[in-house]
N, C-alpha and C positions, 0 to 999 in steps of 0.2 A: 504494500500500500504506500502510495506516494504521500509525503507530508508537504503541504503547501505553506509557504512562508508569508502569511498575510501581514505579519508585523512589518516586514520590509516595505510593502506597498503603503501601509498605514503611515509609517514614519516618513517615507518620501513625500507622501501627500501633505502631511502636517508641515513639512519644511519646504513645500513648493513655493516658488517665488511669486506665482500669480495663478489665476484661475485656469489659464490655458495649460500651464504645466500640470496642474492638478487634474485637468480633464485628460491629458495625455497619459498620465499614470493610471487613471481609471480605465482608459481604453486598453492599456496593456493587460490589465486584469481581465477585462472582457474578452480580449483576443486569446488569452491563455485558456479561459473557459471554453471558448468556441473551438479551440484546437483539440480539446480532450475528446477521447472516444466516449460515446454515450454511457458506457458502463462506469466510467470514472467521474462523470459529472455529479452523480449522487453523492459520492464521497467528498468531492470538492465542496459541494453545497453544505454538507454536514460539518466539515471543518471550518468553513466560513462562518456558519451560524454559531458554532462554538466560540470562535475567535471574537465575533461581535458581541456575544453575550458576556464574555469575560471582560472585554474592553468597556462595555457599558457599565458593568458592575464595578470595575475599577474607577471609572470616572464618577459614578454616583457616590462611591465611598469617599473619594477625594473631595467632591463637592460638599458632602455632608460634614466632613471634618473641617473644611474651611468655613462653611456656614455656621457650624457650631461654635467656632472660635470668634465669630463676629457678634454673637449674641442675637437677640431678637429685635434687630433694627428694622 
């Protein structure tokens, strides 16, 4: 089973200089998906959903820790 490095795309997108660069990175990911055999697309999607869930959980945790430090403003 292939392991996909979504973090690499994520960090590149975060550090993109502009929207066009971000769109090009997103297109790379779409092209990778399109190039996969159908039997691998399901695994790709599973890994992507897992990555996104972990990232959203991490961001929520970071937000709540910062929000908690600010008080009830």
